[in-house]
C-alpha positions in Angstrom: -52.5 -93.1 -37.9 -54.1 -89.9 -36.8 -53.4 -89.4 -33.1 -55.3 -87.0 -30.9 -53.5 -83.9 -29.5 -52.1 -84.9 -26.1 -50.5 -82.6 -23.5 -49.1 -83.7 -20.2 -48.6 -81.1 -17.5 -45.7 -81.9 -15.1 -44.1 -80.0 -12.2 -41.4 -77.7 -13.5 -38.5 -79.7 -12.0 -39.9 -83.1 -13.2 -39.6 -84.4 -9.7 -43.2 -85.5 -9.3 -43.5 -89.3 -9.1 -47.1 -89.1 -10.3 -46.2 -87.0 -13.3 -43.4 -89.5 -14.0 -45.9 -92.4 -13.8 -48.1 -90.8 -16.5 -45.1 -89.9 -18.6 -44.0 -93.5 -18.5 -47.5 -94.7 -19.4 -47.7 -92.4 -22.4 -44.2 -93.3 -23.6 -45.0 -97.0 -23.2 -48.2 -96.5 -25.3 -46.1 -95.0 -28.0 -48.4 -92.1 -28.6 -47.0 -88.6 -29.3 -47.5 -86.0 -26.6 -46.2 -82.6 -25.6 -45.0 -81.5 -22.2 -45.8 -78.4 -20.3 -44.4 -77.3 -16.9 -46.3 -76.1 -13.9 -44.2 -74.2 -11.3 -45.3 -75.6 -8.0 -42.9 -73.3 -6.1 -44.8 -70.2 -7.2 -48.2 -71.9 -6.7 -48.9 -71.9 -10.4 -51.0 -75.0 -9.9 -53.4 -72.9 -7.8 -54.0 -70.3 -10.5 -57.3 -70.1 -12.3 -55.8 -71.0 -15.6 -54.4 -74.3 -14.3 -57.6 -75.0 -12.3 -59.4 -74.9 -15.6 -57.1 -77.8 -16.7 -56.9 -79.8 -13.5 -60.0 -80.6 -11.5 -57.8 -81.2 -8.4 -55.3 -78.4 -9.1 -52.4 -80.9 -8.9 -49.9 -82.4 -11.3 -50.1 -84.3 -13.5 -52.8 -82.9 -15.7 -53.6 -84.5 -19.0 -55.4 -83.2 -22.1 -56.5 -85.4 -24.9 -58.1 -83.2 -27.5 -60.8 -81.5 -25.5 -60.9 -84.0 -22.6 -59.1 -83.0 -19.4 -58.2 -85.4 -16.6 -56.1 -85.3 -13.4 -54.9 -87.8 -10.9 -52.2 -90.2 -12.2 -53.9 -93.6 -11.5 -57.1 -92.4 -13.2 -55.0 -91.2 -16.1 -53.3 -94.5 -16.5 -56.6 -96.4 -16.5 -58.0 -93.9 -19.1 -54.9 -94.4 -21.3 -55.2 -98.1 -21.1 -58.8 -97.9 -22.4 -58.3 -95.1 -24.8 -55.3 -96.8 -26.5 -56.0 -100.5 -25.9 -53.8 -103.5 -26.7 -52.9 -105.2 -28.9 -52.6 -102.1 -31.1 -50.8 -100.3 -28.2 -48.6 -101.6 -25.4 -50.3 -102.8 -22.2 -50.0 -100.8 -19.0 -51.8 -103.5 -16.9 -51.6 -107.3 -16.8 -53.8 -109.4 -19.1 -55.2 -111.4 -16.2 -58.1 -109.8 -14.4 -56.9 -110.7 -10.9 -53.4 -109.5 -11.7 -54.9 -106.2 -13.0 -56.8 -105.8 -9.8 -53.6 -106.4 -7.8 -51.7 -103.9 -9.8 -54.4 -101.3 -9.1 -54.3 -102.3 -5.4 -50.5 -101.6 -5.3 -50.9 -98.3 -7.0 -53.7 -97.2 -4.7 -51.7 -98.2 -1.6 -48.5 -96.4 -2.8 -50.5 -93.2 -3.3 -52.3 -93.3 0.0 -49.8 -94.6 2.5 -46.1 -94.3 3.6 -46.3 -90.5 4.0 -43.3 -90.3 6.3 -41.1 -92.1 3.8 -42.3 -89.8 1.0 -41.5 -86.8 3.2 -38.1 -88.0 4.5 -37.0 -89.5 1.2 -38.5 -87.1 -1.4 -37.9 -87.5 -5.1 -34.9 -85.2 -4.9 -33.2 -88.5 -3.8 -34.2 -90.1 -7.2 -33.5 -87.2 -9.6 -30.9 -85.0 -7.9 -29.0 -87.5 -5.7 -29.7 -85.4 -2.6 -29.0 -86.8 0.9 -31.2 -86.3 3.9 -31.1 -87.1 7.7 -31.5 -90.6 8.9 -35.1 -91.8 9.0 -37.1 -90.8 12.0 -39.1 -93.4 13.9 -42.1 -92.9 11.7 -39.9 -93.0 8.6 -38.4 -96.3 9.7 -41.8 -97.8 10.3 -42.9 -96.7 6.8 -39.8 -98.2 5.3 -40.3 -101.4 7.2 -43.9 -101.6 5.9 -42.8 -101.0 2.4 -40.2 -103.7 2.7 -42.6 -106.2 4.2 -45.2 -105.7 1.4 -42.6 -105.6 -1.4 -41.0 -108.9 -0.1 -44.4 -110.6 -0.3 -44.7 -109.4 -3.9 -41.2 -110.0 -5.2 -39.3 -113.2 -5.2 -35.5 -113.4 -5.6 -34.5 -112.8 -9.3 -38.0 -111.6 -10.2 -37.8 -108.7 -12.6 -41.5 -107.8 -12.9 -44.4 -108.1 -10.5 -46.6 -110.2 -12.8 -44.4 -111.9 -15.2 -44.8 -109.0 -17.6 -44.1 -105.3 -17.1 -47.0 -103.1 -15.8 -47.2 -99.5 -14.7 -47.4 -100.8 -11.1 -43.8 -101.9 -11.5 -42.7 -98.3 -12.2 -44.7 -97.0 -9.2 -43.3 -99.6 -6.8 -39.7 -99.1 -8.0 -40.1 -95.3 -7.4 -40.9 -96.0 -3.8 -38.2 -98.6 -3.3 -35.6 -96.4 -4.9 -36.3 -93.7 -2.3 -34.4 -96.0 0.0 -32.1 -97.8 -2.5 -30.7 -94.7 -4.1 -30.2 -93.0 -0.7 -28.2 -95.9 0.6 -30.6 -97.0 3.2 -30.7 -100.6 4.3 -32.7 -102.7 1.9 -32.9 -106.5 1.1 -30.8 -107.2 -2.0 -33.7 -108.7 -4.0 -35.7 -105.5 -3.7 -32.7 -103.3 -4.6 -32.1 -105.5 -7.7 -35.7 -105.3 -8.7 -35.8 -101.5 -8.4 -32.5 -101.2 -10.3 -33.8 -103.3 -13.1 -37.0 -101.2 -13.4 -35.0 -98.0 -13.4 -33.2 -99.1 -16.6 -36.4 -99.2 -18.6 -36.2 -96.9 -21.6 -39.3 -94.9 -20.6 -38.0 -94.3 -17.1 -34.6 -93.2 -18.4 -36.3 -90.7 -20.7 -38.1 -89.2 -17.7 -34.8 -89.0 -15.9 -33.4 -87.1 -18.9 -36.2 -84.6 -18.7 -35.5 -84.1 -15.0 -31.8 -83.7 -15.7 -32.5 -80.9 -18.2 -33.8 -78.7 -15.3 -30.5 -78.8 -13.3 
């Protein structure tokens, strides 16, 4: 099969949860792609050259032949349509309502829980760093995450929809901000996030992150 030329731009440290989500999506699709790094610390993402790649001047950025796209959830939906099942692996559930729920979860995780993302950054996930106890706002964000996740996940449930979807990876990233830091978390949520973390595509991303340290 002749594949298009695909390039994924990630942050240089491979700590971005959004770049990770796209990396997992591409890996699950089984399409070959190359990785390029963007140094956020030196504001490389604000350079004219990167603005030519990313409309929003953020990572991830994706190029498929001459087509350029930014924003991870938009990229995931594009990849699902560009490389559709059954020829390629699914990123979203077969059922239309479950697909809508998966997108709802993704949209929520990207737009809420700011205090938790700030106080439990992805250095927790990929560098095993420790931070101060959660502030009041951090605790409220954690409680909201737990409350929503408990409605979605039953005991022993390994995937959100009876089959893996990219929303599982995104939700596990957020839960593991607490789990891998040692914060209090219901056992079923910790078990779910641990299971998702063992997925081969996720472990490959962790390996990329490990190369930078």
